[in-house]
N, C-alpha and C positions, 0 to 999 in steps of 0.2 A: 504494499499500500504506499503509495508516494507521500512525502512529508513536504512542509513548506522549503526544503532544500532541493527538491528533486523535481524533475519534468518527466512526464510520460509521453513517450513518442512511439508510434507504430514503425517498428524495424523493418527488416527483410522478412517477406512471406507472411506481412501481416501480424506478426508476434509482437506484443507490446515490449519496449525496451525502457528500462528507468535509468535515467542519467543523473548522476549526483551533479548539483551546480551550487557552488559557494561564490556568490556574487561579491562579497565584501573584497577578497583579494584581487579578483579579476578586475573589478572597477577600480581600485587603487592602482594597480599595475598600468591599467590603461591611462589612467590620469597622470602617472608619472611618465610614461613614455610621451603622452602628448605634450607635457611641459617641456621635456628635453628636446623634442623635435622642433619646438617652437623657438628655441634659441639659435639665431644663426651662428655659423663658425667664424670665428676671428679671421680677419685677413690683415696683410701687410702690403704696401705698394712694393713691387720688385724693385731692388736696388739699381738695376739695369736692364735696358732693354736689349734685346739682339739687332742687328743691323736692320735698319728700316730702307724701304725703298721709296726715294723721292725723284720725281721728274720735272723737268721744267716744261711749261706748255709751249713756249717758242723761244728758240735761241736768238739773240741780238746779233745783226749782221756783224761778221768779222770775228766771232767768238766760237769757241766751241765748248761742249758741256763735259766735265770732269766729275768724278765723285771721290770726296774724302769719305773716311770711315771713322767718324769720331765715336767716342764711348757715349752712349746715351744714358748718363747716369741720373738718378733722381734729383731733381733740382727743386720742385714745386710740389705743395700739397695743399689742397684747399677743400671745404665743404660747399656745395651748391644745393640750395633748397629748391631745385628744380632741375630741368634738363640742361646740357651742357650750353646750349646756346641761349639760355635765359640770363646767364651771368648774374645769379641771385646768389652771391656768396655769403655765407653764414659767418658771423663774428665769432672769434674763438672766445671761451669763458674765462680761461686762466692762463697765465705764463709764469713759469718758475724759472729762475736762473740760478744756477749753481757753479761755484768755482771750487775745483779740487786743489789737493795739495801742490801739484805741479803749476797751478795758475790756469788750467784748461777752463774754460766757460762753456757749460752745457746749458741749453734753454729747451724746456719742455712745453709745448703749447697744448691745450686741452679744449676740446669742444664737447660739451653736453649735447647731444644731437636732438634736433627738432623732429617732432612727429609728422612733419610734412610729407604728404605722399610725394613720390618722385625725388626725394632728396639723394644725392650721390656724393661719393668721395671723388676726387680727380687727383690723379698722379701724373705730374708733368715732367719731361725729360730734357737734357741739355741737347741741343743742336738737332731738334726735329720738331714739328708740329704734331706729332703723334701723342696723345694723352691717353691713360688707362682710366676708366671710371668704373664704380663699383655701386650698385645700389646700397641703400643704407637701412631699408625697412628692417625693423626688428633690432637694429643696433643701437646702443645707449651712448657710447663714448668714442672719440678718436683722440689719438695723440700724435704729435709730431715731435721727434728729437732731434735738436741740431746741435753741433758743435762748432764753437768761434774758431776760426783760422787766424795764423798770425797776420794775415792782412786786414782782419776785422770782420769778413765775410763769414757768415754761417753756413755751414755745410750739413744737410740733411742727413742724419744717421739711420732713421727709420721714420715710416708713418704707418699707423695701424688703426684698426676699428674692431671693436668689441663689443 
């Protein structure tokens, strides 16, 4: 005779089959899996891009086209509150500057992300107009860490979102 933890089901050949069901653990497990899968995987901008293909639409008279092979290193990071062409950059929320025992200055910039639909992270690279973008839906925070070089210019060490 079935109780409140069982379900009666007609099995093969019409014979009743009684299955035990414990909804508590199943429900808890499914809720736990749903919350884990809802959090997006953290990401970082690649430190360097492979060689890009750039072409000149028209060659001016008397010139020939050549190609240099620069290193496309990460030189820019920003948060856009819309598509790339909207130029709707988000203002960072905090900047922390540290100086270590050797005198090296490190700057950490922090964005607490808007819940704006369509917000993206933009990774920019040296000597190319190619940028990488990453959707920010579900992410809470992005950081960019830079180190000050001897000439006073900051060099990006990492840019990531979680």
